[in-house]
TIDO-337748 format. One record per residue (C-alpha): x, y, z; residue in one letter; residue number from 1. Coordinates in pm, whole numbers, plus 50000, padded with zeros to 5 digits. Layout:
N
       X       Y       Z   residuo   num
       X       Y       Z         A   NUM
...
This chain:
366
       X       Y       Z   residuo   num
   49042   51704   50168         X     1
   49240   51560   49879         X     2
   49049   51481   49562         X     3
   49223   51480   49226         X     4
   49082   51743   48984         X     5
   48991   51488   48715         X     6
   48805   51284   48973         X     7
   48597   51571   49108         X     8
   48253   51456   49206         X     9
   47956   51620   49372         X    10
   47937   51643   49752         X    11
   47627   51422   49732         X    12
   47818   51149   49546         X    13
   48107   51168   49792         X    14
   47870   51131   50086         X    15
   47692   50845   49907         X    16
   48020   50656   49862         X    17
   48101   50705   50228         X    18
   47758   50569   50322         X    19
   47806   50260   50104         X    20
   48150   50215   50254         X    21
   48003   50227   50606         X    22
   47783   49923   50539         X    23
   47969   49637   50713         X    24
   47871   49371   50458         X    25
   47965   49574   50150         X    26
   48325   49478   50073         X    27
   48530   49586   49770         X    28
   48369   49346   49523         X    29
   48012   49429   49625         X    30
   48097   49799   49626         X    31
   48224   49767   49270         X    32
   47916   49568   49174         X    33
   47684   49841   49301         X    34
   47869   50116   49113         X    35
   47872   49906   48796         X    36
   47500   49832   48821         X    37
   47381   50183   48908         X    38
   47661   50403   48763         X    39
   47699   50596   49088         X    40
   47677   50551   49462         X    41
   47398   50812   49475         X    42
   47188   50606   49234         X    43
   47264   50289   49429         X    44
   47137   50445   49750         X    45
   46818   50556   49575         X    46
   46752   50220   49409         X    47
   46469   50001   49542         X    48
   46552   49720   49781         X    49
   46440   49468   49519         X    50
   46721   49587   49289         X    51
   46975   49526   49564         X    52
   46837   49179   49627         X    53
   46856   49104   49256         X    54
   47229   49179   49271         X    55
   47272   48931   49556         X    56
   47339   49193   49823         X    57
   47293   49080   50187         X    58
   46934   49115   50297         X    59
   46995   49376   50566         X    60
   47206   49612   50356         X    61
   46922   49771   50161         X    62
   46755   49878   50486         X    63
   47076   49971   50669         X    64
   47186   50212   50393         X    65
   46929   50465   50520         X    66
   47000   50416   50890         X    67
   47114   50695   51121         X    68
   47433   50503   51197         X    69
   47537   50494   50831         X    70
   47448   50861   50779         X    71
   47640   50960   51092         X    72
   47946   50763   50979         X    73
   47954   50947   50646         X    74
   47904   51286   50813         X    75
   48182   51210   51059         X    76
   48419   51118   50775         X    77
   48341   51443   50592         X    78
   48422   51644   50906         X    79
   48744   51444   50954         X    80
   48854   51530   50601         X    81
   48830   51903   50670         X    82
   49146   51899   50884         X    83
   49491   51947   50721         X    84
   49684   51634   50629         X    85
   49375   51416   50594         X    86
   49284   51269   50259         X    87
   49054   51021   50090         X    88
   49171   50824   49788         X    89
   48914   50644   49574         X    90
   48998   50370   49328         X    91
   48890   50582   49030         X    92
   49109   50878   49135         X    93
   49433   50938   48939         X    94
   49619   50957   49271         X    95
   49513   50607   49379         X    96
   49823   50380   49410         X    97
   49865   50213   49071         X    98
   50001   49881   49200         X    99
   49722   49851   49455         X   100
   49465   49922   49184         X   101
   49573   49601   49008         X   102
   49414   49391   49285         X   103
   49075   49238   49213         X   104
   48968   49336   49565         X   105
   49144   49673   49584         X   106
   48994   49895   49856         X   107
   48736   50129   49700         X   108
   48824   50397   49956         X   109
   49149   50463   50141         X   110
   49167   50706   50431         X   111
   49513   50864   50443         X   112
   49670   51073   50716         X   113
   49997   51236   50616         X   114
   50140   51287   50269         X   115
   49952   51087   50002         X   116
   50240   51142   49759         X   117
   50444   50901   49971         X   118
   50226   50626   49824         X   119
   50365   50706   49479         X   120
   50720   50610   49574         X   121
   50850   50258   49505         X   122
   50769   50062   49819         X   123
   50908   49755   49988         X   124
   50720   49586   50270         X   125
   50907   49465   50579         X   126
   50702   49242   50808         X   127
   50748   48978   51075         X   128
   50666   48853   51421         X   129
   50514   49070   51693         X   130
   50721   48873   51945         X   131
   51051   48912   51767         X   132
   51390   48846   51921         X   133
   51637   49127   51978         X   134
   51852   49015   51682         X   135
   51538   49003   51467         X   136
   51441   49357   51565         X   137
   51795   49479   51494         X   138
   51791   49305   51156         X   139
   51455   49458   51057         X   140
   51572   49802   51161         X   141
   51900   49769   50969         X   142
   51740   49639   50648         X   143
   51466   49903   50656         X   144
   51722   50176   50710         X   145
   51940   50056   50421         X   146
   51642   50022   50187         X   147
   51515   50368   50282         X   148
   51861   50511   50214         X   149
   51839   50341   49874         X   150
   51525   50537   49785         X   151
   51247   50296   49883         X   152
   50951   50382   50102         X   153
   50913   50117   50373         X   154
   50564   49976   50417         X   155
   50449   49779   50720         X   156
   50158   49735   50959         X   157
   50248   49943   51271         X   158
   50232   49628   51485         X   159
   50464   49553   51773         X   160
   50787   49371   51693         X   161
   50924   49361   51339         X   162
   50671   49609   51196         X   163
   50761   49877   51447         X   164
   51134   49815   51400         X   165
   51095   49852   51023         X   166
   50918   50186   51059         X   167
   51186   50301   51304         X   168
   51466   50202   51065         X   169
   51315   50403   50781         X   170
   51268   50706   51006         X   171
   51629   50679   51129         X   172
   51744   50701   50766         X   173
   51538   51015   50711         X   174
   51319   50819   50472         X   175
   50947   50777   50424         X   176
   50748   50494   50573         X   177
   50385   50391   50533         X   178
   50177   50223   50801         X   179
   49872   50024   50691         X   180
   49635   49989   50985         X   181
   49396   49708   51065         X   182
   49181   49962   51252         X   183
   49032   50298   51166         X   184
   49270   50594   51162         X   185
   49111   50729   51479         X   186
   49191   50407   51665         X   187
   49570   50373   51648         X   188
   49658   50018   51746         X   189
   49856   49924   51942         X   190
   49816   50238   52153         X   191
   50184   50236   52250         X   192
   50265   50315   51884         X   193
   50077   50645   51884         X   194
   50404   50837   51905         X   195
   50550   50628   51623         X   196
   50240   50703   51412         X   197
   50284   51074   51478         X   198
   50651   51063   51374         X   199
   50564   50875   51055         X   200
   50333   51155   50939         X   201
   50565   51432   51057         X   202
   50851   51289   50849         X   203
   50658   51282   50524         X   204
   50510   50935   50546         X   205
   50149   50833   50588         X   206
   49903   50622   50781         X   207
   49631   50454   50578         X   208
   49331   50234   50629         X   209
   49036   50111   50427         X   210
   48823   50083   50743         X   211
   48580   50338   50881         X   212
   48756   50592   51099         X   213
   48641   50464   51438         X   214
   48677   50093   51361         X   215
   48816   49914   51667         X   216
   49062   49622   51650         X   217
   48901   49303   51519         X   218
   49103   48991   51445         X   219
   48946   48944   51100         X   220
   49059   49286   50981         X   221
   49433   49226   51015         X   222
   49466   48954   50747         X   223
   49246   49178   50532         X   224
   49485   49471   50569         X   225
   49780   49246   50478         X   226
   49671   49239   50113         X   227
   49710   49618   50110         X   228
   50064   49599   50253         X   229
   50171   49355   49983         X   230
   49958   49519   49713         X   231
   50131   49854   49757         X   232
   50479   49704   49742         X   233
   50721   49573   49481         X   234
   50818   49300   49723         X   235
   50777   49175   50079         X   236
   51067   49098   50314         X   237
   50985   48866   50604         X   238
   51245   48906   50878         X   239
   51132   48670   51152         X   240
   50809   48469   51175         X   241
   50667   48153   51325         X   242
   50471   47913   51099         X   243
   50144   48062   51236         X   244
   50248   48426   51191         X   245
   50025   48664   51000         X   246
   50338   48767   50811         X   247
   50313   48443   50616         X   248
   49966   48553   50505         X   249
   50121   48874   50373         X   250
   50390   48675   50194         X   251
   50135   48439   50041         X   252
   49927   48732   49920         X   253
   50239   48893   49775         X   254
   50315   48579   49576         X   255
   49956   48562   49451         X   256
   49979   48927   49347         X   257
   50297   48861   49151         X   258
   50524   49044   49394         X   259
   50872   48936   49504         X   260
   50895   48750   49836         X   261
   51214   48761   50044         X   262
   51294   48584   50370         X   263
   51585   48608   50612         X   264
   51698   48268   50746         X   265
   51788   48197   51107         X   266
   51892   47924   51343         X   267
   51708   47592   51307         X   268
   51668   47603   51687         X   269
   51485   47940   51684         X   270
   51104   47909   51649         X   271
   51091   48254   51493         X   272
   51297   48134   51197         X   273
   51069   47848   51097         X   274
   50824   48063   50906         X   275
   51106   48216   50702         X   276
   51253   47873   50633         X   277
   50912   47754   50514         X   278
   50891   48050   50274         X   279
   51238   47976   50138         X   280
   51140   47612   50076         X   281
   50837   47742   49886         X   282
   51054   47958   49660         X   283
   51111   48285   49846         X   284
   51448   48449   49789         X   285
   51692   48380   50071         X   286
   51825   48717   50187         X   287
   52152   48781   50366         X   288
   52218   49135   50241         X   289
   52032   49419   50075         X   290
   52194   49323   49746         X   291
   51990   49004   49738         X   292
   51675   49218   49742         X   293
   51799   49455   49475         X   294
   51899   49161   49254         X   295
   51544   49029   49274         X   296
   51396   49366   49184         X   297
   51625   49401   48884         X   298
   51440   49101   48748         X   299
   51135   49325   48711         X   300
   51314   49533   48450         X   301
   51456   49252   48239         X   302
   51171   49298   47994         X   303
   51261   49661   47927         X   304
   51354   49731   47566         X   305
   51729   49730   47510         X   306
   51889   50061   47406         X   307
   52028   50088   47056         X   308
   52405   50038   47037         X   309
   52466   50387   46906         X   310
   52280   50548   47199         X   311
   52374   50364   47520         X   312
   52110   50528   47738         X   313
   51850   50368   47959         X   314
   51516   50362   47772         X   315
   51334   50532   48059         X   316
   51595   50808   48066         X   317
   51538   50868   47697         X   318
   51166   50911   47761         X   319
   51226   51146   48055         X   320
   51471   51358   47861         X   321
   51188   51424   47618         X   322
   50940   51524   47889         X   323
   50862   51461   48259         X   324
   50615   51177   48307         X   325
   50437   50983   48579         X   326
   50537   50622   48640         X   327
   50209   50507   48484         X   328
   50277   50711   48168         X   329
   50628   50568   48148         X   330
   50487   50215   48170         X   331
   50252   50289   47882         X   332
   50525   50456   47673         X   333
   50793   50193   47732         X   334
   50579   49882   47707         X   335
   50705   49764   48047         X   336
   50485   49668   48340         X   337
   50444   49918   48623         X   338
   50654   49708   48867         X   339
   50933   49694   48607         X   340
   50921   50071   48565         X   341
   50917   50141   48941         X   342
   51214   49911   49003         X   343
   51414   50071   48721         X   344
   51326   50424   48837         X   345
   51446   50341   49186         X   346
   51787   50236   49052         X   347
   51805   50549   48835         X   348
   51711   50766   49133         X   349
   51980   50607   49349         X   350
   52228   50671   49065         X   351
   52125   51036   49060         X   352
   51983   51019   48707         X   353
   51620   51100   48785         X   354
   51416   51274   49053         X   355
   51048   51248   49149         X   356
   50856   51564   49238         X   357
   50482   51566   49314         X   358
   50441   51223   49154         X   359
   50615   51321   48829         X   360
   50954   51177   48729         X   361
   51210   51405   48566         X   362
   51556   51361   48422         X   363
   51818   51518   48647         X   364
   52058   51721   48435         X   365
   52420   51690   48538         X   366
């Protein structure tokens, strides 16, 4: 089980958080409200039902928190975490993805299977239609491969169509890819992507979900997971989508979160291009090559302090020459936002100037 040292908590508190998480009507905001009101999940579980009602919690939650089903769910999760390669990230852990933590409804718990350090890499989401055309699938695979070769982790939803092609493209480049599931990690969906899920973890990527481990597919959970896909990423690339595609939900969430939105145009006669055309009309960047994506990301770093004329060195390099630092520490030291820092670090990594090891960025001596 992966818990950061500074976020160590008692086994009782860990189990209590898992029990709160197993309550179906306790989403991220209510979860946060309970912790804020009672200081801990253990105290929340011990509080009288009247205190829960005073906080506006659903009427059945106070009783359900002590049910056998909720206790069994927490016990099952604790047993699951005992196996290698299985981790739990909580929003007050240092290892929790910093960009995702900026969301007002960030998941309080994330189950991760694979390498959690993959979440610390600069990520780009590639999404699109489940019923994509062959050219669309080829395009998604090619863009994901090129972006992975450029140092980005590719994030998508493991769905059929564009999502699967994006994961495949990243794997073909020898890169890391992250799959955000709309089911529990014990219910890989669609089932035909079980082998793809296995290869993602074997190649240093990760599967992640905010849902309880045995959660089956439910339509309402897939739009919910889309905010995680966009929240983890610097930007979202939509390759092919109809106007009703869930990919447009991801793009809308990305825009609301302040992320870049990219769309690849297509023929006006192809239904799968209409969603992308709609995004472009709404202000998404029209993409014809990977350079159009990189140009957009460079905009993140325009606010970085300019180097002094007598020392023409990138400001982040100057900080890293002094001492290795995490991306969050660099953001605090430089005065830039975290997305600006991650975009700049990606360019420096591609240029061979820096390297990331175990979540810490270091200057690469030449």
